[in-house]
C-alpha atoms as one frame of an Amber mdcrd trajectory, in Angstrom:
protein
 193.631 157.614  19.113 189.893 158.310  19.215 188.518 159.546  15.934 185.028
 159.801  17.384 186.076 162.143  20.199 187.565 164.687  17.792 184.288 165.271
  15.917 182.152 168.317  16.666 178.618 167.830  17.932 176.350 170.006  15.807
 173.469 171.474  17.782 169.998 171.766  16.184 168.342 175.208  16.384 165.786
 174.137  19.015 168.385 172.746  21.450 169.907 174.850  24.252 173.116 173.836
  26.071 174.278 174.998  29.512 177.806 174.273  30.770 178.757 174.532  34.456
 182.274 173.142  34.977 181.829 169.384  34.412 178.012 169.413  34.319 176.391
 169.682  30.888 172.640 170.341  30.640 170.788 170.032  27.347 167.218 171.292
  26.842 165.138 170.578  23.768 161.551 170.161  22.599 161.273 166.576  23.909
 162.689 167.308  27.387 165.918 168.011  29.202 168.884 165.866  30.210 172.069
 166.472  32.153 175.301 164.573  32.684 178.405 165.130  34.751 181.460 164.587
  32.574 184.622 162.941  33.946 187.253 165.343  35.303 189.696 164.411  32.501
 187.270 165.650  29.801 186.604 169.337  29.009 183.633 170.579  27.009 183.572
 173.876  25.098 180.645 175.508  23.331 181.189 177.350  20.044 178.105 179.613
  20.033 178.641 181.298  16.657 178.779 177.942  14.812 176.340 176.341  17.291
 178.426 173.240  18.062 180.110 171.461  20.977 183.654 170.142  21.185 185.053
 167.782  23.798 188.771 167.728  24.636 191.064 165.750  26.905 192.357 167.731
  29.908 195.354 165.420  30.270 197.061 162.853  28.074 196.544 159.587  29.989
 195.111 156.184  29.139 192.020 156.906  31.248 191.409 160.208  29.435 191.824
 158.463  26.094 189.356 155.748  27.124 186.730 158.263  28.268 187.214 160.695
  25.351 185.166 158.984  22.641 182.674 157.595  25.153 181.882 161.041  26.577
 181.438 162.511  23.104 179.036 159.730  22.112 177.021 160.091  25.326 176.663
 163.858  24.829 175.734 163.373  21.142 173.047 160.858  22.196 171.699 163.406
  24.694 171.425 166.017  21.914 169.653 163.560  19.591 167.348 162.425  22.399
 166.066 165.876  23.365 165.631 166.945  19.726 164.292 163.789  17.995 164.017
 161.020  20.593 164.752 157.312  20.241 162.482 154.346  19.613 162.741 150.579
  19.300 160.117 148.450  17.588 159.504 144.831  18.637 157.566 142.209  16.675
 155.721 139.379  18.424 155.217 136.179  16.432 153.512 132.992  17.533 149.981
 131.634  17.819 148.197 133.266  20.753 151.083 135.591  21.606 149.994 139.199
  22.041 150.588 142.430  23.938 148.171 144.910  25.445 148.356 148.067  27.516
 146.803 148.324  30.981 147.141 152.013  31.769 150.898 152.624  31.471 151.824
 148.968  32.038 152.544 146.497  29.251 150.856 143.109  29.617 152.319 140.270
  27.517 150.505 136.980  26.902 153.364 134.766  25.740 152.148 131.224  26.315
 153.002 131.076  30.014 150.416 130.128  32.636 150.207 133.813  33.619 150.351
 137.125  31.766 153.648 138.991  32.173 153.194 142.572  33.424 156.006 145.032
  32.710 156.134 148.516  34.246 158.076 150.975  32.051 160.632 153.274  33.704
 159.805 156.989  34.008 160.145 159.070  30.810 159.642 155.955  28.651 156.449
 155.504  26.660 155.169 152.208  25.310 152.686 152.156  22.422 151.138 149.346
  20.417 150.570 149.086  16.669 148.165 146.201  16.842 148.471 143.282  19.254
 151.813 142.052  17.852 153.876 145.243  17.504 155.308 147.090  20.517 157.075
 150.464  20.219 159.276 151.679  23.082 160.256 155.350  22.861 161.949 157.974
  25.002 164.771 160.527  25.124 167.481 158.376  26.746 168.965 155.809  24.341
 170.320 153.495  27.037 167.012 153.336  28.964 164.996 152.720  25.772 167.378
 149.942  24.705 167.424 148.350  28.149 163.624 148.246  28.456 163.279 146.869
  24.907 165.797 144.148  25.823 163.765 143.294  28.961 160.641 142.910  26.836
 162.526 140.696  24.356 163.912 138.538  27.200 160.362 137.466  28.196 160.306
 135.140  25.168 163.337 135.466  22.850 162.830 134.123  19.322 163.503 130.411
  19.080 165.442 129.016  16.109 163.050 126.256  14.952 159.773 128.076  14.280
 160.880 131.669  14.923 158.246 132.206  17.626 158.892 134.865  20.257 159.679
 138.580  20.541 162.246 140.024  18.121 163.426 143.509  17.198 162.084 144.808
  13.908 164.544 143.839  11.180 166.336 141.279  13.381 167.412 138.209  11.445
 166.565 134.991  13.266 168.882 132.171  12.240 166.653 129.175  11.646 167.603
 125.555  12.222 166.317 122.499  10.434 164.165 120.294  12.641 164.440 116.566
  13.010 163.914 114.612   9.822 161.561 111.657  10.171 161.996 108.307   8.447
């Protein structure tokens, strides 16, 4: 039984929701998003309390599996258009740095060539100095995926901790070889 699916989604004052059968559109100060919900999920809008509720249309295993997922996806849409999402990455290592070339992110990570990354639409990349990259946008999955692509250029290695890591990520360190 999904406990997540049963929860109401509270709508901030600035957010406007439009329901058309299975299509849900959410407009807010940061932008607008829409999603088509599965046919086994129904969405109702309680306008006087300003909240959304998702329900199962039928009692099947598929409906149960999609129930909590759909609620979480819609809640992420509401958070995205009202506040937005961001991921911060830290670059550590001698000579490792990032810079912006227009919209593109250029990473110098010790390879023989700089790595150029083109962000997807509706994603913004900013730098706080040459070793801190901030990826932000209104879609949580796209922000997380692009941050993971940046991290995959040079993941942190366990001996010296050099590479690209999320802010607050704990890198498990290993002891190196001990000499005689």
